[in-house]
N, CA, C and O atoms as a Tripos MOL2 file, in Angstrom:
@<TRIPOS>MOLECULE
protein
  216   215    54     0     0
PROTEIN
NO_CHARGES

@<TRIPOS>ATOM
      1 N          19.6900    4.0010   12.9100 N.3       1 MET1
      2 CA         18.7290    5.0780   13.0190 C.3       1 MET1
      3 C          18.1730    5.1100   14.4420 C.2       1 MET1
      4 O          17.5900    4.1320   14.9100 O.2       1 MET1
      5 N          18.3490    6.1990   15.1000 N.am      2 ALA2
      6 CA         17.8730    6.3410   16.4750 C.3       2 ALA2
      7 C          16.3530    6.3630   16.5240 C.2       2 ALA2
      8 O          15.7080    7.0360   15.7210 O.2       2 ALA2
      9 N          15.7920    5.6340   17.4580 N.am      3 GLY3
     10 CA         14.3510    5.6220   17.6310 C.3       3 GLY3
     11 C          13.5940    4.7670   16.6450 C.2       3 GLY3
     12 O          12.3630    4.7830   16.6410 O.2       3 GLY3
     13 N          14.2880    4.0230   15.8120 N.am      4 THR4
     14 CA         13.6410    3.1640   14.8280 C.3       4 THR4
     15 C          13.8060    1.7110   15.2340 C.2       4 THR4
     16 O          14.9050    1.2780   15.5820 O.2       4 THR4
     17 N          12.7170    0.9590   15.1900 N.am      5 THR5
     18 CA         12.7620   -0.4600   15.4970 C.3       5 THR5
     19 C          12.3970   -1.2310   14.2410 C.2       5 THR5
     20 O          11.3740   -0.9630   13.6120 O.2       5 THR5
     21 N          13.2270   -2.1750   13.8870 N.am      6 PHE6
     22 CA         12.9620   -3.0090   12.7260 C.3       6 PHE6
     23 C          12.4410   -4.3600   13.1900 C.2       6 PHE6
     24 O          12.9090   -4.8950   14.1950 O.2       6 PHE6
     25 N          11.4770   -4.9140   12.4680 N.am      7 CYS7
     26 CA         10.9590   -6.2390   12.7970 C.3       7 CYS7
     27 C          10.5740   -6.9370   11.5010 C.2       7 CYS7
     28 O          10.4380   -6.3000   10.4560 O.2       7 CYS7
     29 N          10.4010   -8.2540   11.5810 N.am      8 ASP8
     30 CA         10.0220   -8.9780   10.3730 C.3       8 ASP8
     31 C           8.5040   -8.9300   10.1990 C.2       8 ASP8
     32 O           7.7820   -8.4610   11.0790 O.2       8 ASP8
     33 N           8.0370   -9.4140    9.0660 N.am      9 VAL9
     34 CA          6.6260   -9.3120    8.6980 C.3       9 VAL9
     35 C           5.7250   -9.9970    9.7180 C.2       9 VAL9
     36 O           4.7260   -9.4200   10.1470 O.2       9 VAL9
     37 N           6.0680  -11.2210   10.1090 N.am     10 SER10
     38 CA          5.2070  -11.9510   11.0440 C.3      10 SER10
     39 C           5.1670  -11.2730   12.4150 C.2      10 SER10
     40 O           4.1220  -11.2620   13.0660 O.2      10 SER10
     41 N           6.2790  -10.7170   12.8520 N.am     11 GLU11
     42 CA          6.3130  -10.0120   14.1340 C.3      11 GLU11
     43 C           5.4180   -8.7710   14.0940 C.2      11 GLU11
     44 O           4.7020   -8.4950   15.0560 O.2      11 GLU11
     45 N           5.4540   -8.0250   12.9890 N.am     12 LEU12
     46 CA          4.6060   -6.8420   12.8610 C.3      12 LEU12
     47 C           3.1310   -7.2280   12.8600 C.2      12 LEU12
     48 O           2.3200   -6.5590   13.4990 O.2      12 LEU12
     49 N           2.7740   -8.2900   12.1570 N.am     13 CYS13
     50 CA          1.3780   -8.7560   12.1540 C.3      13 CYS13
     51 C           0.9270   -9.1030   13.5650 C.2      13 CYS13
     52 O          -0.1840   -8.7610   13.9700 O.2      13 CYS13
     53 N           1.7890   -9.7800   14.3080 N.am     14 ASN14
     54 CA          1.4520  -10.1410   15.6870 C.3      14 ASN14
     55 C           1.2700   -8.9040   16.5570 C.2      14 ASN14
     56 O           0.3520   -8.8560   17.3750 O.2      14 ASN14
     57 N           2.1210   -7.9170   16.3930 N.am     15 ILE15
     58 CA          2.0050   -6.6740   17.1670 C.3      15 ILE15
     59 C           0.6890   -5.9660   16.8450 C.2      15 ILE15
     60 O          -0.0030   -5.5000   17.7510 O.2      15 ILE15
     61 N           0.3470   -5.8850   15.5740 N.am     16 LEU16
     62 CA         -0.8640   -5.1760   15.1620 C.3      16 LEU16
     63 C          -2.1380   -5.8940   15.5990 C.2      16 LEU16
     64 O          -3.1730   -5.2550   15.7850 O.2      16 LEU16
     65 N          -2.0720   -7.2180   15.7640 N.am     17 ASN17
     66 CA         -3.2610   -8.0050   16.0860 C.3      17 ASN17
     67 C          -3.3300   -8.4630   17.5340 C.2      17 ASN17
     68 O          -4.2550   -9.1950   17.8880 O.2      17 ASN17
     69 N          -2.4000   -8.0670   18.3790 N.am     18 GLN18
     70 CA         -2.3340   -8.6360   19.7180 C.3      18 GLN18
     71 C          -3.5040   -8.2610   20.6310 C.2      18 GLN18
     72 O          -3.7500   -8.9620   21.6120 O.2      18 GLN18
     73 N          -4.2190   -7.1970   20.3450 N.am     19 TYR19
     74 CA         -5.3060   -6.7760   21.2280 C.3      19 TYR19
     75 C          -6.6970   -6.9800   20.6300 C.2      19 TYR19
     76 O          -7.6840   -6.5220   21.2050 O.2      19 TYR19
     77 N          -6.7870   -7.6480   19.5050 N.am     20 THR20
     78 CA         -8.0930   -7.8780   18.8870 C.3      20 THR20
     79 C          -8.2770   -9.3550   18.5920 C.2      20 THR20
     80 O          -7.3050  -10.0960   18.4530 O.2      20 THR20
     81 N          -9.5190   -9.7730   18.5000 N.am     21 ARG21
     82 CA         -9.8070  -11.1700   18.1580 C.3      21 ARG21
     83 C          -9.6380  -11.4180   16.6660 C.2      21 ARG21
     84 O          -9.0960  -12.4450   16.2570 O.2      21 ARG21
     85 N         -10.0940  -10.4930   15.8750 N.am     22 LEU22
     86 CA        -10.0440  -10.6360   14.4230 C.3      22 LEU22
     87 C          -9.0800   -9.6200   13.8380 C.2      22 LEU22
     88 O          -8.9960   -8.4820   14.2990 O.2      22 LEU22
     89 N          -8.3630  -10.0440   12.8260 N.am     23 SER23
     90 CA         -7.4290   -9.1390   12.1660 C.3      23 SER23
     91 C          -8.1950   -8.0390   11.4460 C.2      23 SER23
     92 O          -9.1850   -8.3040   10.7630 O.2      23 SER23
     93 N          -7.7350   -6.8140   11.6010 N.am     24 ARG24
     94 CA         -8.3470   -5.6980   10.8870 C.3      24 ARG24
     95 C          -7.5000   -5.2780    9.6950 C.2      24 ARG24
     96 O          -7.8750   -4.3570    8.9680 O.2      24 ARG24
     97 N          -6.3640   -5.9360    9.4800 N.am     25 LEU25
     98 CA         -5.4820   -5.5610    8.3770 C.3      25 LEU25
     99 C          -6.1480   -5.6420    7.0070 C.2      25 LEU25
    100 O          -5.8730   -4.7850    6.1660 O.2      25 LEU25
    101 N          -7.0110   -6.6270    6.7350 N.am     26 PRO26
    102 CA         -7.6330   -6.6610    5.4050 C.3      26 PRO26
    103 C          -8.5580   -5.4790    5.1150 C.2      26 PRO26
    104 O          -8.8640   -5.2170    3.9510 O.2      26 PRO26
    105 N          -9.0080   -4.7620    6.1410 N.am     27 LYS27
    106 CA         -9.8830   -3.6090    5.9280 C.3      27 LYS27
    107 C          -9.0540   -2.4640    5.3550 C.2      27 LYS27
    108 O          -8.1090   -1.9970    5.9910 O.2      27 LYS27
    109 N          -9.4000   -2.0260    4.1810 N.am     28 LEU28
    110 CA         -8.5950   -1.0550    3.4440 C.3      28 LEU28
    111 C          -8.3900    0.2660    4.1710 C.2      28 LEU28
    112 O          -7.3400    0.8890    4.0110 O.2      28 LEU28
    113 N          -9.3440    0.7070    4.9530 N.am     29 ASN29
    114 CA         -9.2300    1.9990    5.6270 C.3      29 ASN29
    115 C          -8.6660    1.9070    7.0370 C.2      29 ASN29
    116 O          -8.6330    2.9130    7.7460 O.2      29 ASN29
    117 N          -8.2240    0.7350    7.4610 N.am     30 TYR30
    118 CA         -7.7280    0.5610    8.8270 C.3      30 TYR30
    119 C          -6.3440    1.1510    9.0220 C.2      30 TYR30
    120 O          -6.1030    1.8610    9.9990 O.2      30 TYR30
    121 N          -5.4360    0.8660    8.1060 N.am     31 LEU31
    122 CA         -4.0440    1.2260    8.3140 C.3      31 LEU31
    123 C          -3.3250    1.3020    6.9760 C.2      31 LEU31
    124 O          -3.5270    0.4520    6.1080 O.2      31 LEU31
    125 N          -2.5000    2.3050    6.8110 N.am     32 CYS32
    126 CA         -1.6750    2.4250    5.6070 C.3      32 CYS32
    127 C          -0.2490    2.0360    5.9820 C.2      32 CYS32
    128 O           0.4280    2.7620    6.7090 O.2      32 CYS32
    129 N           0.2000    0.8980    5.4880 N.am     33 LEU33
    130 CA          1.5590    0.4280    5.7570 C.3      33 LEU33
    131 C           2.4400    0.7420    4.5630 C.2      33 LEU33
    132 O           2.1370    0.3410    3.4390 O.2      33 LEU33
    133 N           3.5190    1.4520    4.8000 N.am     34 ILE34
    134 CA          4.4870    1.7830    3.7600 C.3      34 ILE34
    135 C           5.7410    0.9580    4.0040 C.2      34 ILE34
    136 O           6.3630    1.0560    5.0620 O.2      34 ILE34
    137 N           6.1050    0.1540    3.0300 N.am     35 ASP35
    138 CA          7.2950   -0.6940    3.1190 C.3      35 ASP35
    139 C           8.4100   -0.0110    2.3410 C.2      35 ASP35
    140 O           8.3500    0.0740    1.1140 O.2      35 ASP35
    141 N           9.4180    0.4740    3.0390 N.am     36 ALA36
    142 CA         10.4920    1.2550    2.4080 C.3      36 ALA36
    143 C          11.6790    0.4080    1.9770 C.2      36 ALA36
    144 O          12.7100    0.9490    1.5760 O.2      36 ALA36
    145 N          11.5500   -0.8950    2.0530 N.am     37 ARG37
    146 CA         12.6580   -1.7660    1.6420 C.3      37 ARG37
    147 C          12.7790   -1.7960    0.1210 C.2      37 ARG37
    148 O          11.8970   -1.3260   -0.5980 O.2      37 ARG37
    149 N          13.8820   -2.3560   -0.3490 N.am     38 ALA38
    150 CA         14.0990   -2.5140   -1.7930 C.3      38 ALA38
    151 C          13.0190   -3.4290   -2.3750 C.2      38 ALA38
    152 O          12.4690   -4.2740   -1.6700 O.2      38 ALA38
    153 N          12.7240   -3.2550   -3.6520 N.am     39 LYS39
    154 CA         11.6520   -4.0040   -4.3040 C.3      39 LYS39
    155 C          11.8250   -5.5170   -4.1710 C.2      39 LYS39
    156 O          10.8450   -6.2360   -3.9770 O.2      39 LYS39
    157 N          13.0560   -6.0030   -4.2710 N.am     40 GLY40
    158 CA         13.3080   -7.4370   -4.1470 C.3      40 GLY40
    159 C          12.9320   -7.9740   -2.7750 C.2      40 GLY40
    160 O          12.3410   -9.0480   -2.6620 O.2      40 GLY40
    161 N          13.2750   -7.2260   -1.7340 N.am     41 GLN41
    162 CA         12.9110   -7.6320   -0.3720 C.3      41 GLN41
    163 C          11.3980   -7.5860   -0.1840 C.2      41 GLN41
    164 O          10.8160   -8.4720    0.4420 O.2      41 GLN41
    165 N          10.7720   -6.5570   -0.7260 N.am     42 TYR42
    166 CA          9.3200   -6.4230   -0.6480 C.3      42 TYR42
    167 C           8.6460   -7.6000   -1.3450 C.2      42 TYR42
    168 O           7.7040   -8.1840   -0.8090 O.2      42 TYR42
    169 N           9.1220   -7.9480   -2.5330 N.am     43 ASN43
    170 CA          8.5420   -9.0580   -3.2790 C.3      43 ASN43
    171 C           8.7300  -10.3910   -2.5640 C.2      43 ASN43
    172 O           7.8870  -11.2810   -2.6770 O.2      43 ASN43
    173 N           9.8320  -10.5350   -1.8280 N.am     44 ALA44
    174 CA         10.1130  -11.7880   -1.1280 C.3      44 ALA44
    175 C           9.1780  -11.9930    0.0650 C.2      44 ALA44
    176 O           8.7890  -13.1240    0.3570 O.2      44 ALA44
    177 N           8.8150  -10.9110    0.7540 N.am     45 SER45
    178 CA          7.9860  -11.0350    1.9490 C.3      45 SER45
    179 C           7.4410   -9.6700    2.3460 C.2      45 SER45
    180 O           8.2050   -8.7380    2.5950 O.2      45 SER45
    181 N           6.1310   -9.5580    2.4020 N.am     46 HIS46
    182 CA          5.5170   -8.3150    2.8640 C.3      46 HIS46
    183 C           4.0960   -8.5800    3.3540 C.2      46 HIS46
    184 O           3.4850   -9.5920    3.0100 O.2      46 HIS46
    185 N           3.5900   -7.6720    4.1490 N.am     47 ILE47
    186 CA          2.1960   -7.7470    4.5710 C.3      47 ILE47
    187 C           1.3440   -7.4140    3.3620 C.2      47 ILE47
    188 O           1.6240   -6.4560    2.6400 O.2      47 ILE47
    189 N           0.3200   -8.1940    3.1450 N.am     48 ILE48
    190 CA         -0.4380   -8.1240    1.8960 C.3      48 ILE48
    191 C          -1.0090   -6.7350    1.6000 C.2      48 ILE48
    192 O          -1.1630   -6.3800    0.4320 O.2      48 ILE48
    193 N          -1.3210   -5.9560    2.6100 N.am     49 THR49
    194 CA         -1.8860   -4.6230    2.3690 C.3      49 THR49
    195 C          -0.8280   -3.5290    2.2970 C.2      49 THR49
    196 O          -1.1610   -2.3690    2.0520 O.2      49 THR49
    197 N           0.4340   -3.8750    2.5040 N.am     50 ALA50
    198 CA          1.5120   -2.8760    2.4750 C.3      50 ALA50
    199 C           1.8070   -2.4270    1.0480 C.2      50 ALA50
    200 O           1.6200   -3.1820    0.0930 O.2      50 ALA50
    201 N           2.2610   -1.2150    0.9230 N.am     51 ARG51
    202 CA          2.6620   -0.6560   -0.3690 C.3      51 ARG51
    203 C           4.1570   -0.3990   -0.3480 C.2      51 ARG51
    204 O           4.7060    0.0460    0.6600 O.2      51 ARG51
    205 N           4.8080   -0.6780   -1.4570 N.am     52 ASN52
    206 CA          6.2500   -0.4600   -1.5620 C.3      52 ASN52
    207 C           6.5130    0.9340   -2.1060 C.2      52 ASN52
    208 O           5.8070    1.4000   -3.0010 O.2      52 ASN52
    209 N           7.5310    1.6000   -1.5660 N.am     53 THR53
    210 CA          7.8270    2.9680   -1.9750 C.3      53 THR53
    211 C           8.8080    3.0440   -3.1260 C.2      53 THR53
    212 O           8.9570    4.1050   -3.7320 O.2      53 THR53
    213 N           9.4730    1.9640   -3.4400 N.am     54 LYS54
    214 CA         10.5260    2.0190   -4.4540 C.3      54 LYS54
    215 C          10.1330    1.3350   -5.7280 C.2      54 LYS54
    216 O          10.9170    1.2980   -6.6760 O.2      54 LYS54
@<TRIPOS>BOND
     1     1     2 1
     2     2     3 1
     3     3     4 2
     4     3     5 am
     5     5     6 1
     6     6     7 1
     7     7     8 2
     8     7     9 am
     9     9    10 1
    10    10    11 1
    11    11    12 2
    12    11    13 am
    13    13    14 1
    14    14    15 1
    15    15    16 2
    16    15    17 am
    17    17    18 1
    18    18    19 1
    19    19    20 2
    20    19    21 am
    21    21    22 1
    22    22    23 1
    23    23    24 2
    24    23    25 am
    25    25    26 1
    26    26    27 1
    27    27    28 2
    28    27    29 am
    29    29    30 1
    30    30    31 1
    31    31    32 2
    32    31    33 am
    33    33    34 1
    34    34    35 1
    35    35    36 2
    36    35    37 am
    37    37    38 1
    38    38    39 1
    39    39    40 2
    40    39    41 am
    41    41    42 1
    42    42    43 1
    43    43    44 2
    44    43    45 am
    45    45    46 1
    46    46    47 1
    47    47    48 2
    48    47    49 am
    49    49    50 1
    50    50    51 1
    51    51    52 2
    52    51    53 am
    53    53    54 1
    54    54    55 1
    55    55    56 2
    56    55    57 am
    57    57    58 1
    58    58    59 1
    59    59    60 2
    60    59    61 am
    61    61    62 1
    62    62    63 1
    63    63    64 2
    64    63    65 am
    65    65    66 1
    66    66    67 1
    67    67    68 2
    68    67    69 am
    69    69    70 1
    70    70    71 1
    71    71    72 2
    72    71    73 am
    73    73    74 1
    74    74    75 1
    75    75    76 2
    76    75    77 am
    77    77    78 1
    78    78    79 1
    79    79    80 2
    80    79    81 am
    81    81    82 1
    82    82    83 1
    83    83    84 2
    84    83    85 am
    85    85    86 1
    86    86    87 1
    87    87    88 2
    88    87    89 am
    89    89    90 1
    90    90    91 1
    91    91    92 2
    92    91    93 am
    93    93    94 1
    94    94    95 1
    95    95    96 2
    96    95    97 am
    97    97    98 1
    98    98    99 1
    99    99   100 2
   100    99   101 am
   101   101   102 1
   102   102   103 1
   103   103   104 2
   104   103   105 am
   105   105   106 1
   106   106   107 1
   107   107   108 2
   108   107   109 am
   109   109   110 1
   110   110   111 1
   111   111   112 2
   112   111   113 am
   113   113   114 1
   114   114   115 1
   115   115   116 2
   116   115   117 am
   117   117   118 1
   118   118   119 1
   119   119   120 2
   120   119   121 am
   121   121   122 1
   122   122   123 1
   123   123   124 2
   124   123   125 am
   125   125   126 1
   126   126   127 1
   127   127   128 2
   128   127   129 am
   129   129   130 1
   130   130   131 1
   131   131   132 2
   132   131   133 am
   133   133   134 1
   134   134   135 1
   135   135   136 2
   136   135   137 am
   137   137   138 1
   138   138   139 1
   139   139   140 2
   140   139   141 am
   141   141   142 1
   142   142   143 1
   143   143   144 2
   144   143   145 am
   145   145   146 1
   146   146   147 1
   147   147   148 2
   148   147   149 am
   149   149   150 1
   150   150   151 1
   151   151   152 2
   152   151   153 am
   153   153   154 1
   154   154   155 1
   155   155   156 2
   156   155   157 am
   157   157   158 1
   158   158   159 1
   159   159   160 2
   160   159   161 am
   161   161   162 1
   162   162   163 1
   163   163   164 2
   164   163   165 am
   165   165   166 1
   166   166   167 1
   167   167   168 2
   168   167   169 am
   169   169   170 1
   170   170   171 1
   171   171   172 2
   172   171   173 am
   173   173   174 1
   174   174   175 1
   175   175   176 2
   176   175   177 am
   177   177   178 1
   178   178   179 1
   179   179   180 2
   180   179   181 am
   181   181   182 1
   182   182   183 1
   183   183   184 2
   184   183   185 am
   185   185   186 1
   186   186   187 1
   187   187   188 2
   188   187   189 am
   189   189   190 1
   190   190   191 1
   191   191   192 2
   192   191   193 am
   193   193   194 1
   194   194   195 1
   195   195   196 2
   196   195   197 am
   197   197   198 1
   198   198   199 1
   199   199   200 2
   200   199   201 am
   201   201   202 1
   202   202   203 1
   203   203   204 2
   204   203   205 am
   205   205   206 1
   206   206   207 1
   207   207   208 2
   208   207   209 am
   209   209   210 1
   210   210   211 1
   211   211   212 2
   212   211   213 am
   213   213   214 1
   214   214   215 1
   215   215   216 2
@<TRIPOS>SUBSTRUCTURE
     1 MET1         2 RESIDUE 1 A MET
     2 ALA2         6 RESIDUE 1 A ALA
     3 GLY3        10 RESIDUE 1 A GLY
     4 THR4        14 RESIDUE 1 A THR
     5 THR5        18 RESIDUE 1 A THR
     6 PHE6        22 RESIDUE 1 A PHE
     7 CYS7        26 RESIDUE 1 A CYS
     8 ASP8        30 RESIDUE 1 A ASP
     9 VAL9        34 RESIDUE 1 A VAL
    10 SER10       38 RESIDUE 1 A SER
    11 GLU11       42 RESIDUE 1 A GLU
    12 LEU12       46 RESIDUE 1 A LEU
    13 CYS13       50 RESIDUE 1 A CYS
    14 ASN14       54 RESIDUE 1 A ASN
    15 ILE15       58 RESIDUE 1 A ILE
    16 LEU16       62 RESIDUE 1 A LEU
    17 ASN17       66 RESIDUE 1 A ASN
    18 GLN18       70 RESIDUE 1 A GLN
    19 TYR19       74 RESIDUE 1 A TYR
    20 THR20       78 RESIDUE 1 A THR
    21 ARG21       82 RESIDUE 1 A ARG
    22 LEU22       86 RESIDUE 1 A LEU
    23 SER23       90 RESIDUE 1 A SER
    24 ARG24       94 RESIDUE 1 A ARG
    25 LEU25       98 RESIDUE 1 A LEU
    26 PRO26      102 RESIDUE 1 A PRO
    27 LYS27      106 RESIDUE 1 A LYS
    28 LEU28      110 RESIDUE 1 A LEU
    29 ASN29      114 RESIDUE 1 A ASN
    30 TYR30      118 RESIDUE 1 A TYR
    31 LEU31      122 RESIDUE 1 A LEU
    32 CYS32      126 RESIDUE 1 A CYS
    33 LEU33      130 RESIDUE 1 A LEU
    34 ILE34      134 RESIDUE 1 A ILE
    35 ASP35      138 RESIDUE 1 A ASP
    36 ALA36      142 RESIDUE 1 A ALA
    37 ARG37      146 RESIDUE 1 A ARG
    38 ALA38      150 RESIDUE 1 A ALA
    39 LYS39      154 RESIDUE 1 A LYS
    40 GLY40      158 RESIDUE 1 A GLY
    41 GLN41      162 RESIDUE 1 A GLN
    42 TYR42      166 RESIDUE 1 A TYR
    43 ASN43      170 RESIDUE 1 A ASN
    44 ALA44      174 RESIDUE 1 A ALA
    45 SER45      178 RESIDUE 1 A SER
    46 HIS46      182 RESIDUE 1 A HIS
    47 ILE47      186 RESIDUE 1 A ILE
    48 ILE48      190 RESIDUE 1 A ILE
    49 THR49      194 RESIDUE 1 A THR
    50 ALA50      198 RESIDUE 1 A ALA
    51 ARG51      202 RESIDUE 1 A ARG
    52 ASN52      206 RESIDUE 1 A ASN
    53 THR53      210 RESIDUE 1 A THR
    54 LYS54      214 RESIDUE 1 A LYS
């Protein structure tokens, strides 16, 4: 897919938190993460606030 970058869960967390002292991910209104992977992959590893689409 052109223009799409894939990364693992820990890498995404690091990217989202690199400019702040405290993580804002637990705040429900901060960011809506949609995980489009298969349910098995989502269950194996995902950011706790992410929602699975499948």
